N, C-alpha and C positions, 0 to 999 in steps of 0.2 A: 697753365702750362709753363714749365721751367726749362731753360736751355743753358748749358755752359759751353762757351766758345773758347778755343785756344788758337791764337793768331799771332804769328811773329813776322808778318810782312812789313815792308817799309812803306814806300809811297808810290802809287801807280794805279793802273786800271783795276787790278784785283782788289786793292785796298778800297777804291771807290765803291766797288760792288759790295764789299763787306759792310761799309757804312750804310749803303742803300738797304741791304737786307736786314741789318740789325734794327734800323729805324722802321722798316716795313713790318717786321715781326712785333716790335713794340706797339705799333698802331693797332695790331690785332690782339693785344693783351698778353703777349708772351713776356714772362719775366726772365731777364737774361743777365748772366755774368760773363765777362770776357777777360781773359788773360792776354795782354798785348805788350809789345815793346814799349819802353819808356819814351816819352817826349815825341810821340807821333803827331804830325801836323793835323791829322784828322781826329785826334782824341776828343776835342771839344764837340765834334759833330755827333758823337754817340754817347756822351756822358750823361745825357738826360734819358737815354734809352736802355742803358745797361750799367750794372755795377762793374767797375774796372779795377783790375789788378795788373800792375806793371812789373814786368820781368824780362830780362834778356835771354834767359835759359841758355847761356853760353857754356861751352866746355870750360873746365877749370874755374868755374864760378860757383859760389855756395848754392845758388838757385838750381844749378844742374843736378844737385843731389836733393835739395830740400823741396823744390817745387813739385816734383811728382808725388811726394808724400802729402803735400798740402792740397793738391787738386783731388787726390783720392779721398782724403779726409772730408773735403767739402762736398764731394759727390755723395758719400755715405751719409753725411749730416743733412743735406738739403734734398736728396732724392729727386734729381731732375728727370724730366721726360727724355732728354737727349743730351749726349756729349758730342760736341761738334768741333773737329779739328780742321784747320785750313792749311792744305798743302803738306808737304813731306815733313818739314822740320817740326811743325806743331803736332803732327801725328805721333811723333816719338813721345810726346807728353801724355798721350791718351792713356788714362788709367785702366787697369784691368778690373773694371767695375761691372758687375753682372746685373745691376738693377734697372738698366734702360738701354735703348739703342745707342750704339756708338758709330758716328758718321765721320768720314774724312772726305773733304771736298777737294777735287783736283781740277785745276785750271790749266794743267800742262801734262805732258806725257812722262810718267815716272819711269826710271830705269831699274828701280829696286823696290820690291814689294815688302821688304823687311820693316820698313817704317810703319806698316799698317797691321802689326801683329795683334793689336787689341781692337781693331776696327771690324764692325759688322757689315757695313755698307759703304762702298765708294760712290760718291756722287760726282759724276763727270759732267762738265759743262758743254761737251759736244759728244756726238756718237762715236767719233774717231778715237777719243780718249778711252771711252768704254770698251771699244773693240780692242784697243791696245792692251789694256790691263788684263783682259781675258786671254789674249794671245801670249802674254808673258807669264801666265800661270795663276791669275787670281780666280778663286773658286767660290768666294762668298758673294754677297749681294752687290749688284751694280744698278744704279739709277742714273738716267740722263736728265738733269735739270739745268737749264741754261741761266743766263744772267738777265737782269732788266736794268733800266736806267730811268732817271727822272725825265718824263716826257713833256714837261711844261715848256712852252715857248717863252723866251725872255727877250728883253730889249737889247739890241746890239750895242756893244761898246763903241765909243766914238773913235773913228779911224785916226782922227787928228791926235788923240792921246797916245797913239803909237807911231806918230810921225809917218803916217801913210796917207797919201792923197786920196780924196774922194774920186770914185770913178775908175780907179785902176783895178785890175783883177787881183784878188787876194786868195792865195792857196794857204791852207792851214794843216798842221799835223801836231800831234802831242804824244807825250809818253816819256819814259826814262831814256836819257841819252846813253844808250848802249848800242853796240855795233849792229845787233840783229834788228833794231828798230828802223834802220835804213835811212836815217836823217841825212847822211852824207849823200846817198844816192838821190834823195829828193832834192837836195840843194843843187846837185848837178843837173837834174831834170829841169828845175825852174830856171837855172842859168841859161838854158837853151831857149827860153821864152822871154824875149825882150819886153820890158814894161810890167812883167808879172811880179808881184810881191809875195814873200813867203813869211808866214808867222809860225814859229816853233815854240810850243809851250812845254815846259818840263825842265829837268836838270839831270845831271849825272856825269860820269867820268869821260864821256865822249864829247861833251859840249865844246871844249877848247878845240878839239880836232875839227868839228864841224865849223866853228867860227873861223879857224885858219883856212879851211877849204873855201868858205865863202869869200874870204879875202883874196885867196889865190885866184879864184874864178872872177874876181872883180865884180861881185854882186852883193858885197856886204851892205851897200846902200839900199838894197831891196829886201834884205832879210832882217827880221825882227826876232830876237830871242826873248821870250816872255817870262822865262823862269817858271817855277812851280806856281800854279794858280789853284786856289781852293775851289773856285767855280769857273770852269772854262766855258760855260754856256754863252756868256755875252760875246766872247771872242769867236766862237763857232757861228753865232748869229750874225756877226759882222763880216764873216768870210764868204767867198763865192764857191769854193770847192774844198772838200776835205780829202786828204790823201793818207792812206795807211800803207807804207812801203815795206813793212817788216818781212824779213826772210823766214821768220818762224813766228806764228801767232795762233795759239790754240783756239781762241775765239775772236777777240777783237772788240773789246768793250767800247773803244773810242769810236768805232763805226756806229754803234748804237747811239752814242751821244750826239754824233753828227746828224744822224737820221732824226733824232728828237727835235733838232732845229731845222729840219726839212732841207738839208744841204745835200747836193750831189756828191757821191763818194767815188774815188778811185782807190782800189786796193790791189795789193799783191795777191797772187794765187796761193796764199799760205793756207794752212789747214782749216782754220775756222771760217774765214770768208768763203772758201771754196765749198763749204757746207751750206751756207745760208744766202749767198749772193748769186744772182744770175746775171751774167754779162748782158748789158743793154736793157735790163728790166728794172733792177733796183741799184745799179751801179755799173762801173766799168772795171774790168779786171786786167791786170798787166802781169807779165811773167816776172818771177822773183829775180831781182838784180838787173832788170832791163831798163836802163836809164832812158833810152829812146822811146820804149813802150810807155813809160810813165809820162814822159814829156808829151807824147802824142795824145794820150788819153786826157791829160789836163787841158791841152789845147782844144780838143774836140768839145769839151764841156764849156770852156770859155767862149768859143765861137758859135756854139749851137744851143741857144737858150731853150729851144723845144726839147732837145735831148736832155739837157740839164734838168728841166722841170719834170720830165717823164721819170728819170731815174730817182730824183729826189722824192717824188710822190710814191714811187714803188718802194723805196727804202722806208719811208714813214709807215706805209701800210704793212710791210714785213715786221717792223718794230712793234706795232700795236697788236698784230695777230700772234706773233711768236715769242715776244720778249716783254710781255706786260707784267707789272708788279703783281696784279691779282693772281695770274696763273702761276708765277714762280713762287711767291710767298705761300700760296695755297698748297702747292706741291710739297714744299718743305714741311709745312704744318702736318700734312697727312703722313709724311715720313716720320716725323717726331712721335706720332701716335703708335707707330709700329713696335711690336715687341721684339726683343733680340732673339 
C-alpha cells in the first residue's frame, strides 16, 4: 500500500499526531511519501518511515507554481492508494488525480470549503467538525477518525533538574504559546494556590506575555518555562495534575498524552474535551475563561487523592478504549482501500 502525504504544519499537537500516524502506518507496511515544510523539529522522527520532500509552498515562491505539477506527476508515476492532505493549506496542493481516493484531514473547524475542491473524503477528528462541514455545505464523504498517542509509561524527569522541590504540587500544561491556549489564565489560576508550581512546555509569540504576567503576579519563582520538548512524557510523568485551559480546542491531543501517563486532568469545556470527557469520571471540567473555576478544580485534585486517582484511571481507560493506535491506524488503512 502506498500513501502520499501533504503537510505544512509547524510544531504542536497536530504535528505530534502526524508523526505518530506516519510511524504507525510504516509499522503496518505502508509505503509513504510526505511533502513537509523545511527544517521541522520532528523531521528526524519520520525520516525512517517516509520519503520526505521539503517545500514551503508559499505565495510568490517558485514552489507555489511548480510543486502542484510535481505532486501530480509523482502520483501518476507511482500510483498511490491514497493522497492525504493535512488541514486547509495542504489541501490546496491536492492534485486532481483520478487514480485513488483523496483525503483531507481536519483537526479544526474550516470556514471555507474551497480548499477541498479535489478532495473525496474529509476525515474529521471529532463528530462536531463532521457536523460543521455538513452544515456549511459539504456533500461528499465524511469520516470521523480521532487521534491516538503513545501509551507507554515512562520514567519521570528529576524535579531537581527543573529547580522544583520534591513534595510540592506540580501543575503542567503544554502547547504553542498563543492566546487561545489559555496559559495566561492558567498562570493566574496557579497564582491563587500558594506553594503550587507550574510547568509550561512549548514556545510561541505569547511566551513573553505570560512570563511578564508571572512576574507581575509575583509567582515567577514557581513557574518553569520548559521550551519546546521533543518528548514531553517524562515531564508529564513527574507532574501531579495536567491542565488544558484552551478557549478553543477541537480535540485536545495533550489530554490524551497526559492520560497515557495516568495523570488527572482539568480541562476547559471547549469543543473536543466536551465530547470525550465526563466531569468527575475521567477529569474535571471548568468553564472557558473562568480563572477561579480552574483554580478550584486544581485545588480539588491536589487535596483529594482519591478523586485524583479516580479521574486519572478513568482517563486512561478512555484513552485505551477510544484512542488506541490499533483502532485509528486500522480505520485509516480501511479508508485508503476505498475507491474514489
